[in-house]
N, C-alpha and C positions, 0 to 999 in steps of 0.2 A: 156100853161102849168100852173098848179096850183102853186101859189106863195109859198105855204108851201113846196111843193115838190122841187121847185128850191132852197129854203133856205136850205133844208135838204141835197141836193146834194152838195151845196157849202160848208156846214159844214163838210160833209164827206170828200170832197177833201182836205179841209184845215187840217183836222185831220190827213189824210194820209201823207200830206207833212210834218207836224210837226214830226210825228213818224219817217219818213225816215231821216230827219235832225238830230234828237236826236240819232238815231242808228248809223249814220255816225260819229258824234262827239264822241260818246262813243267808237267806234272802233278805232279812232285815238288816243284817250287818254289812252286807255287800254294798259298796259305793256304786251308784249308778254310773255307767260309762256312757260317754257321748262322743260323737264324732264332730269336732269343731272345725268348720270350714275356714280357710284362710282367704280373705278378700284379695282380689287382684288390685293393682294400683290404678286401674281405670274405672271399672264399674262396680267394684265391690262384690262380684259374683263369687260363689263358692268354688274353691279349688279342689278338685278331686284328689290331687296328689299332696294334700295338706301335710306338712311335717309336724303339725300339732298331734295328729293321730287320735287315738281313743284314750281319753283321760277322764277320770272322775274329778269333778270340781269340788274341792273341799278347802278348808282354811289352810291345809298343809300343801295343797297342789296349786292353788289359785295363782301364785306368783309365777310358777312354771308355765301355766296356761297363758297368762297375760304376756309373758316375755316372748311367746311365740305367735302372738296375735298381731297381724299387720293392721296398720291404720292408713286409710286412704289419704292421699296428699292433695287432691284437688276435689273440691265439693262446695256446695252452698247449703245453708241451713238457717232455720229460725227457731228460737226457743225463748222461754220465759224464766226469769229468776225472781223468786219471791223471798223477801226478807221479813222475818217475824220478830215482834217484840211484844212485851206485855201490853195488851189492849189494842194492838193494831198490827198492820202489815203494809208493805209496799211492793209493787211489782215493776219489773223492768222487762222490756221486750228487746231482744237482740237479734239482728240480722247479721250473718257471718258468711264471708266468702274466702276461700283459700285456693291458691294455685301455686303449688310448690312452696317457696318461701315468701311469696306475696300474700298478704292478708289484709282484709278490710272488714271493719266492724261498725255497725250503727246501733247505738244503744238509746232507746227511747224511755224517758221517765219524766213524769210530771209535766208533760207537754213540751219538753225540749228533746232534741236529738243530738247526741255527741258522736262524732265520727272519728275513727282511728284507722290509719292506713300505714302499712309497712310494705314498702316497695322500693326496689333499686337502691338498697342500702340507706333509705331515708325513712324517718318516722314523722307522720303528719297527724295533727289534731285540729279539728274544727267543729263548730256548731252550726246547725242549719240556720239558726237565727242571727248568726254573726258572720260578717264577710271575712274577718281575719283568719288566716291559716297559720298555725304554728308548725314550723319545720325544723328538724334537727337530724344530725347524723345518727344512724342506728348504732346501738351498742349491744354488747352481748347480754347485759343485764336487761335491756329492753326486750330482746328476743325471749329471754327466759321468763319474762313477765307477761307473755302473750295471753296465757290462761287467766291471769289476774285481770287484764284489760277486758277479757271476754266474760268475766264473772263465772269462770269454770274452775272445777277442781282438777288438778293435774294428777291423774290416777297413776302416773309413773312413781309418785311418792309411795304408793303401795308396794312397788317392787323393792323399795329400800327399807320397808318396815320389817321389824323383827316378828317372828312367828307369834310371839306373845301378844303383839298388838293387833293381830288379825283375829277378830271375834267370830266371824261366820263367813261362809262363801258357798256358792252354788251356781246352778245353771237353770235360769228361769225365763219366763216370758214377761216382758215389760213393754207397755205401749204397742203391743202387737208384734214385737220382735224378740227372737231368742237372744238372751243376754247373759253375760257373766256378771254375777252379783258378788259383792264383797262388802263386809262391814269391818272397819278398822279404826284404830285410834291414830289420828294424824299428829304431826310434829307440834301442833298448837294445842293438843289435848282435846280437840273437838272429835266427836265420833262421826265418821263419814260412812255413808252407805252409797255405793256407786253401782250403776247399771251400765255395762259396756256392751254395745252392739257387736255381736259376733260377725255380722255381715260386712260391717264397715270399720270396726275397731274404734268407733267414736263413742264418747260419753253420751249416753241417751238420757240419763236422769241421775240426779244425786240428791241426797238429803244430808244436812249437817246438824248435829245435835250438840247443844251445850248442856251437859248432864242429860236429863230426860226431856228437855225442851227443844223442840224443833226451831232452829235458828235461821236456816236458809234452805231453799229447795229449788231445783231446776228440772224442767221437762222439755224435751224436744217437741216441736210442733210440726216441723217440715224438714226433710233432708233430700237433697238432690245430689247424686254422686257423679253427675256429668261435670266437665271442666268449665268453670266460669269464663266469661269473655274477658279479654285483656282490658277492655274499656272500663271495667269495674275497678281496676287497680291504677287508673290514671288519676292523679290529684286534680282537684278542681282548679280551673284557670283563674 
């Protein structure tokens, strides 16, 4: 065979190998892009005109993604929160209703039920087993503590975190729903892993770690994005 033809074939094969290697490396390094739907305020359905657009969810972009993710304002849900300690654990069941600024929570633990209601600029507390109802004027700090009452992590904290505190992030499925995932160090030095539903903007699950030990976890059991009845937010007579 002609030497020039042999050299040409060798060069062609070498070029093909280089192209394949470069395309493979590029596909590994490329951040997957996703189209994140923005929920509407009524039913949480995907919005085709989402301003979130196509973004890769990484620890460098997750704050931008979350800042553009809408959270439904009227819904009802139930979830469990489990607290762990050396040699044991305890579980709380929470029912939660929200309509705009009106919020009601019922927390069941160890056979008793504690109710919290925020409605008409009033804050109410009562137990199912006790007739007395505690009532006070609502304060800004009470509104800011809503997630604490509900035993939830406020993922808004993540928006204020430094990039160095964000350890990981991505777009994954959790409990059958597409979610934004992030792992970050909170202000109390606990490591938080949060899973935020793309369809509703609600926190679907979380885990809190003290060092390498799981301290608290939460998982949603049921979510209804329809507007709750006004009767739910009426304090007991």
